[in-house]
Steps between C-alpha positions, in 0.01 A plus 500: 500500500644178369794456269476149359753386243371456147503172306832323493707570194862400453722795568714589200843643583546860390693520175568873496478788749168627362343163594554590868263799479189275489359234730613424852789706633814285471635323808828596652802326350849477647590781737748746335633712792781638289244696294324654803700829499462550121128432487439702818668798330277452190182489713613799710548706178158385374329601826680835496371569145144452621551710812659783304224502236741399224245275331671484165818377665296246700322374187838455328588252777210271390530232236262534206321183619472629861200391709397649834251327732351530845324175598192503723595445869318207661390473864599151609460325832759240403844665489626226267269618223607776251413856616454628147298369206677328211228598252319817613666839488413841641715678235683389196683700238740478211777746416265661243229559762757660731632715214149636454460560874828687537466670158206689649714598801745669268229728366382826666371401846131491547342684789439164673878428488585801710679471734690209343540166685829429671608132523790333672611137437693330783657181374660228713597131522573457134578138410583386149424156352565320174212434261418233243603731215859608436560870556198540729514525880235529766538758776289482817487805724306667780350839422348785697337778299371836620281723289393848610296770331387808687365473853250228454658236269749278677578138416743265676515143368740213529536217250716214382617563148610243245678613189636329191790683336680426178826623358453698182771698323727477802252616766225349714137582413181397673311220322223436757393631839267338753399697809368307803325760718504451879135598530177304498302761305690745278367858473486699175775728642729205542429368154577840351863458605749341262698261722 
């Protein structure tokens, strides 16, 4: 699979946070180590909401313009080339799509949902960087996720995760999430997990 860049267009600087939800994921800005503990705590609470099945609480941590994406992993012989596509995605969703997904989970469980799935998010190496837009930061982290359901369904997957967070009404909310899976071919079980 190739991932050639498209035609050259001048890159316009983002004028507002919502502009960062489209196009290439923003590069890292200046390192902000003083924010590491605060952003780590936000991301730990966010992962705990998913693990504890508190989907409404998790959705409240997302900005209205939130975008979630999992780019296609690329098998490259040259280690200098990107390991994930800049244009093709395995999964992409907005906050509205995720509200629909988790809205169904709040209803009476279907037979196929029994027993329920148990997930655990293990977050590490959180590093915070400045962005081109005031009030928005980028957080890069390593992630290990387990997902288990019954005796036959077991998923263990690691990934690099890149998040954009913005300050709204005195608290940090997720504006965009990009998940870089450490696999060459993702399975449907792995893609069913919200990272």
